N, C-alpha and C positions, 0 to 999 in steps of 0.2 A: 653567106649569100645575101646580098642586099636586095630587098623587094623592089621591083620596078613598077609596081602598080601605082599610077599617079594619085589614086584616091587615098593612099596611105601617107601622102606627103602634103595633105591639105592644111595641117597645123604644124608649125615649126617653132621650136624654142631653142635658142642658142645663147649661152652665157659663157663668157671667157673668164675662167677662175683666176687668171693672171693678167689683170688690167694693164694695158699698154705693152703687153708681150704676146708673141704668137699671133699677131694681128693678121698676117698674110695667110696663116694656116686656117684660121677661123673664117676668113674671107672666102677662101677656096671651098671649104666645106659647105658654107651656106649657099654659095653659087650653085654647087652641084645638087644640093637638096632642092633648091628652087627649080632648077632645070628638070629634076625628076618629077616635080609636081605637074609639069606640062600645062601650066595655066590654071590649075585647080586650087592653088594656095589661097586660103581665105583668112588665115590667122597667123600673124608673125610677131614673135618677141625676140628682141636682140638686146643683149646687155654687154657693155664694156668693150665694144669694138664696132667697126662699121665706118663707112666713108660715103661720100656723095656718089662716087662711081659705083660702089656696091649697091646702094639704094636705087640708083638709076637702072641698073641691071634688073633688080627685083621688080621695079615698077613696070618695066617693059615686058617682063615675062609673066606678071601676075596681076593683070588688070581686074581680077575678081576679088582682090583683097578687101575684106570688110573690117578687119581689126589689125592695128599696128601698135606695138609698144616698143619704144626706143629708150633704153635705160642707160644714162650716162654714156652717150655715144660722142666721144670727144671730137671727132673729125666731121661732124655733120652740123652745119650752121643753119640758122633759121631761114636764110635766103634759099639755100639748096633744098631744105625740107619742104618749103612751100612749092617749089617747082616740081619736086618729086611727087608730092601728094596730089598735085593737080592731075596727074596721070592715072589716079585711082578713083574712077567715077562712082564706085560702090562703097567707098570707105565710110563706115558708120561710127567706129571707135578709134580714138587716137590718144595714146598715153605717152607723155614725153618727160624725160628727166635729162636735161642738158645743162652743161656748165657754162653756157654763154647766152647772151640775149637772143630771144627767139622772136621772129616776125609773126606774131600771133594773128594779126589782122590778115596778112597774106595767106596764111594757112587756112584761116576760116573761110575766106572767099574762094579758095581753091577746092574746098571740101563742102559743098552745099548740102550734102546728105548726112553730115556729121550729127550724131545724136549723143555721143558720150565723149567728153574731153577731160583730160587731166594733165596738169603741169606741176611737176615737183621741182622745187628750187632748193637752194642751200641757205636761204636767208630767213631767220626767225624774227628779226626785229629791224624795222627801218631806222636808219641812223638819223636822228633829229639834228637839224642845224639851226642855230639861233637866227631869227629874223628872216627865215626863208620859207614861210608857210606855203606860199603859192607854188614854189618850186617843189616842195615836198609833196603837196597834194597832187601835182601834175604827175610826178614819177610814181607815186604810190598807186595811183589808179590807172596808169597807162595800159597795163595788161587787161584790166577789167573792162576798160573802154573798148579795147580791140575785140574782146570776146563779145561784148554787147552789140557791137556794130556788125560783126561778121558771122556769128553763130546763133541765129535766131531759133533754130530748131532743136537746140540742146535739151535733153531730158536728164542727163547726168553730168555733173561738173565737180571736179576735184582740183582745188588749189592748195597744195600742201607746202607749209613753211613759206608762204608768200607774204609780201608787205602790203597787200590790198587793204584799203580803208573802207569805212562805211559807205561813202558816196559811190565807190566803185561797185560794191555789192548791190546797192540800190539800182544802179544802172543795169546790171546784169538781170536782176529780177524783173525790171520793167521791159527789157528787150527780149527776154527768153520766156515766153508765157507757158511753154511746155515743161519747164524745168521742175523736176519732182524729187531729185536726189542731189544733195549738196554736202560736200566734204571740205571744210576749211580748217582742218586741224593744223595747229602751230601757226596760224595767221594771227599773231598777237597784236596787230594794229587794229583789228576789228573789235568793236564794243557792242555786244549784242544783248545787253541787259534790258534795253528799252523797246520801243516800237518795232525797230528793225528785227530784233531777235524774235519778238512775238510773231511778226509776219512770217519769218522763216519757219518757225515751229508749226504754225497753222497750215502752211502751204506744202511743206516738204514731207514726203513719205519716208525718206531716209535723210537724217540730218546729223552731221558730225561737227562739233563745235571746236574752237581753237584749243581748248584745254582737254578735250577728250583723248 
């Protein structure tokens, strides 16, 4: 007998153990679980499945969501994610692991109440190109610039295995005065032995460095 009390469906964790298989089955199960919550869902974690249509359904039925974690959701683009998250006015935590470029700036502007953000990527080292320093700097700090411009209220930030450089981190520290927790593990293009590292150590209550 499945409990129908909406209060027991406020936190949902769905992970597909067979990535890229049984997608429609997990899609249907999650839809039914969301419907059972009757708008009381506040915390959602989805791993290895999901689509823009599914997330649209969730956003329409769960406007009280405060925390969303999408782990390697192959069929959700940054463009669709920004439009979906804009329907969640109470969203405070957002954690993403996506295998394609994400429109971070649009997501940030869509979620003005965001306090915690994490972006896990699959790149440990930026590929250096001879004689292209300006291009490298632009792309290396693109994500950091977007965070700095659109997420001023962040208190917690994780960039895991990202190609961010020192200038990008400096931009974030300047633009996010409330930031007190920083995780930049495996961000091997950061060099935090000098003043920037000292600044991070003095300011952050929780700090995880590239080689931690």
